[in-house]
C-alpha positions in Angstrom: 86.5 154.8 84.7 84.9 151.9 86.5 87.1 150.4 89.2 87.1 146.6 89.3 87.3 145.4 92.9 88.2 141.9 94.2 86.7 141.1 97.6 88.1 138.6 100.1 86.2 136.9 103.0 83.0 137.4 101.1 80.7 135.7 103.6 82.1 137.3 106.7 80.6 140.3 108.5 82.6 142.8 106.5 82.9 140.9 103.3 79.1 141.0 102.8 79.0 144.7 103.6 81.8 145.4 101.1 80.0 143.6 98.3 76.8 145.6 99.1 78.8 148.9 99.1 80.4 148.0 95.7 76.9 147.4 94.3 75.8 150.8 95.6 78.8 152.7 94.3 78.5 154.2 90.8 82.2 154.1 90.1 83.0 150.5 90.7 82.1 146.9 90.1 83.0 143.5 91.6 85.6 141.7 89.7 85.4 138.6 91.8 84.9 137.5 95.4 86.4 134.7 97.4 85.6 132.7 100.5 87.3 129.7 102.1 84.4 127.3 101.3 82.1 129.0 98.8 80.0 125.8 98.0 78.1 127.6 95.2 77.1 130.5 97.4 76.3 134.0 96.2 76.4 137.3 98.1 74.8 140.4 96.6 74.3 138.5 93.4 78.0 137.7 93.1 79.0 134.1 92.8 81.8 133.2 95.1 85.2 131.6 94.2 87.5 129.4 96.4 90.0 131.4 98.4 92.5 128.7 97.6 92.5 129.8 94.0 93.1 133.5 94.8 96.5 133.7 93.1 95.0 132.6 89.8 91.8 134.6 90.2 93.7 137.9 90.8 95.5 137.3 87.5 92.6 136.1 85.4 90.0 138.6 86.5 92.4 141.6 86.4 91.0 143.7 89.3 92.2 147.2 89.8 92.3 146.7 93.6 91.4 144.0 96.2 89.6 144.9 99.4 90.3 142.7 102.4 88.7 142.2 105.8 89.9 138.7 106.9 92.7 137.8 109.4 96.3 138.8 109.7 97.7 135.6 108.1 95.3 135.4 105.2 95.5 139.2 104.5 99.2 139.0 104.2 99.0 136.1 101.7 96.4 137.9 99.7 98.6 141.0 99.7 101.6 139.0 98.4 99.5 137.6 95.6 98.4 141.2 94.7 102.0 142.4 94.7 102.9 139.6 92.3 100.1 140.6 90.0 100.6 144.3 90.3 97.2 144.9 91.9 96.5 147.5 94.6 95.5 146.3 98.0 93.2 147.8 100.7 92.8 146.1 104.1 90.9 146.9 107.2 92.2 143.7 108.9 93.6 144.3 112.4 95.6 142.2 114.8 98.9 142.1 112.8 101.9 141.4 114.9 105.1 143.5 114.3 106.6 141.0 111.8 103.3 140.7 109.8 102.9 144.5 109.7 106.4 145.0 108.5 105.9 142.3 105.8 102.7 144.0 104.6 104.4 147.4 104.6 107.3 146.1 102.6 104.9 145.1 99.8 104.2 148.8 99.3 107.5 149.1 97.5 105.8 147.2 94.6 102.1 148.2 94.8 99.9 150.7 96.5 98.9 149.3 99.9 96.3 151.1 102.2 95.9 149.8 105.7 93.4 151.4 108.1 92.0 150.0 111.4 88.8 151.9 110.7 87.2 153.3 107.6 84.6 155.5 109.3 85.1 159.2 108.4 84.0 160.1 112.0 86.8 158.0 113.5 89.3 159.9 111.3 87.9 163.1 112.6 88.3 161.8 116.2 91.9 160.9 115.4 92.4 164.4 114.2 91.1 166.1 117.3 92.2 163.8 120.1 95.9 164.9 119.8 94.9 168.6 120.0 92.8 167.9 123.1 95.6 166.0 124.9 98.2 168.7 124.0 95.9 171.4 125.3 95.4 169.6 128.6 98.8 168.6 129.9 98.8 166.7 133.1 95.2 165.6 132.8 94.3 161.9 133.2 93.5 159.9 130.1 91.3 156.8 129.9 90.2 154.9 126.8 87.2 152.6 126.7 86.3 150.6 123.6 83.4 148.2 123.0 82.8 145.7 120.2 80.7 142.6 119.5 81.5 139.4 121.3 83.2 137.8 118.3 85.9 140.4 117.9 89.3 138.7 118.4 91.9 141.5 118.9 92.0 143.6 122.0 92.4 146.5 122.2 90.9 147.1 118.8 93.0 148.4 116.0 91.1 151.7 116.2 91.8 152.0 119.9 95.5 151.4 119.3 95.5 154.1 116.6 93.9 156.5 119.0 96.4 155.6 121.7 99.3 156.3 119.3 97.9 159.7 118.7 97.4 160.4 122.4 101.0 159.3 123.1 102.4 161.4 120.3 100.9 164.6 121.8 101.4 164.1 125.6 103.9 162.8 128.1 102.8 159.5 129.4 104.5 156.7 131.4 102.8 153.8 129.8 99.5 152.0 129.2 97.5 150.3 131.9 95.1 147.6 130.7 92.2 147.3 133.1 92.3 147.4 136.9 91.8 144.8 139.6 92.3 144.7 143.4 94.4 147.4 145.0 95.5 149.2 141.9 95.6 153.0 142.3 96.2 155.0 139.2 99.8 155.7 138.4 100.8 159.2 137.4 100.8 159.8 133.6 99.5 156.4 132.7 96.9 155.8 130.1 94.0 153.6 131.2 92.6 151.2 128.6 89.4 149.2 129.1 88.1 146.7 126.6 84.4 145.5 126.5 83.1 142.7 124.3 79.4 142.0 124.3 76.4 141.3 122.0 76.5 142.6 118.5 77.9 146.1 119.2 79.3 147.5 116.0 81.9 149.7 117.6 82.3 152.4 120.2 85.4 154.3 121.3 85.5 156.9 124.1 88.4 159.0 125.4 88.0 160.5 128.8 90.4 163.4 129.7 89.9 164.6 133.2 91.6 167.0 135.7 91.3 170.4 137.3 87.7 169.6 138.4 86.6 169.1 134.7 86.4 166.4 132.1 86.3 166.1 128.4 84.8 163.1 126.7 85.3 162.3 123.0 83.2 159.5 121.6 82.5 157.8 118.3 79.8 155.2 117.9 79.3 153.2 114.7 75.7 152.2 114.3 76.1 150.1 111.2 79.0 148.2 109.6 78.0 149.6 106.3 79.9 152.8 107.2 83.2 150.9 107.3 82.5 149.2 104.0 81.5 152.4 102.3 84.8 154.0 103.4 86.8 151.0 102.3 85.2 151.2 98.8 85.9 154.9 98.7 89.5 154.0 99.5 89.6 151.4 96.8 88.4 153.8 94.2 91.0 156.4 95.3 94.0 154.0 95.5 93.3 152.5 92.1 95.0 155.4 90.5 97.8 155.8 93.1 101.5 154.9 92.7 103.2 152.2 94.8 103.4 153.3 98.4 102.0 152.9 102.0 98.8 154.8 102.6 96.2 155.4 105.3 92.6 156.4 105.2 93.6 159.9 106.2 95.1 160.2 102.7 91.7 159.4 101.2 90.0 162.0 103.4 92.6 164.6 102.7 92.2 164.0 98.9 
């Protein structure tokens, strides 16, 4: 079975990578790709369609799944159109507020929806181990530092927030502290969070766990955006045969 994939934000950083990943994947093909102002452009040999016509395109081209890396508002609109057409939806978009995330999750009653802040397999491994590390070292200080390129909008990153959720689920913490300035001693049981934005850094996340005259550092560095795109396409191939529901990249890894 060849999985037909629709791609949004086709000229963006991740959209281009997704189209390249689809072309390299033996089990899928591009059904269509959209961008806000295509103006006759092509990416990876695929002619681009206007994003404004997405509702009609998702019906006419009959994709099995749509892969999205755009923005919270546009991702939600694309997801709604997919739900109306009965098409699975995979998104790596981050920065959703609570209402937007709830709206996205509600669509999983109608179609399979997979949302993940990061599609790198190494990040999923980091999520798996950080909880065990925190649980094994009660009372130790925890600091999280994440670095991304200078055009990234949300801070902390979606991946950092996912790691923070895992840390909080396995330890007893009083809250999150974003950065430090002036006279600002560390509070007991807080989690320190530091966000760096510079250059074209693809993505780096480090968790420092320190106490008892020792420290543990858990780090993931992504050296190429292609790793995220490859994971998203793997997720698209997997979810094409899934029933309606809310999924995470961990479901793909586990499978």
